N, C-alpha and C positions, 0 to 999 in steps of 0.2 A: 100909927095913930088910927083909931077907929073913926070912920066917918059915916054919915047917913042916919036914917031913922033907927030907933032902938032895935027893931027886928033885924035890920041889915047889920048893925053892930054886933048883935048876938051871933048871927051867921058867920061873921068874920072871926069872932072869938072861937067858934066851933071849928072853923077851918084851921086856925092857928093851933088849936089843941090837937087836931088830927095830924097835922104836919109834924108837930113836936113829938108825937108818939110813933108816927110812921117813918120819919127820916132815919132814925137809928136802925130800924128793921130793914128798910130799903138798902141802906149802906152795908149792913152785915150780909144780907143775901146777895148783894151785887158781887161780893168777893167770890161767890161760887162760879162766876162767869169770867174770871180773870184767866189769862193763859199761864198762870203759875200754879205749881202744885201746892196744895194746902197741907201744912204739917199739923201735928196734934195741937200745938199752941193756937194756930189759926182756927181750927175747928172748935176748940174750947172757947175762944173769944166770941165766935159767931154764936155758939150755943148760949153763952152768958147773956149776950144782947137779947136774944130771942126769949130767954127765960125771964128777963127783967121787963120785957114788954107787957102791955096789958092784953095781948092777944093769945087766944087758945090755939092749939095746934092746927085745927081746921082753918082758922083765920090766917095763920101764917102761911099755910099751904096755898090759900087763895091769893094772898099778897104775892107770893112767889110766882104762881102761875099767871095771874091776871095783871100784875103791875111790874114786877121785876123782869120776868122772862121776856115780855115784849120790848122792854127798854134795852136789855143787855144780852139777850139770846144770840144776837148776831155775832157777839164776841166768840161764841163757840165755833163759828164757821171760819174765823180768822186764823191765818197761819203767820201773822206778822212776826211773832216771836221767832219762828223758824227762819223766816226770810231775813230778819235782822241778824241772827246768828250766822247764817250763810254769808250774808253781805260782809260781816266782820272778817270771816275767814278769807274771803276773796280779797278784801283790802289788805289783809296781812301779807298776802302773797305778792302784792304789787310792789 
């Protein structure tokens, strides 16, 4: 529900519209930072989301660099997947 004076309500509508177009792009780009290998299907799905977005390539690059990378870049430093696999092997030997 929109609250406040008309200008505030308009600003809220703009924020909702931005989020509605940004969220699918953020989600698609965040898959680049998972510790799983992307196959052709994954890459195609990400490409379709980006193509269907209202953003041009330079805007998508800025979203990746300025919004997604700061939020998910730390995942690239994580070795949890390897740690978890190693832990499973150790538990199997116990």
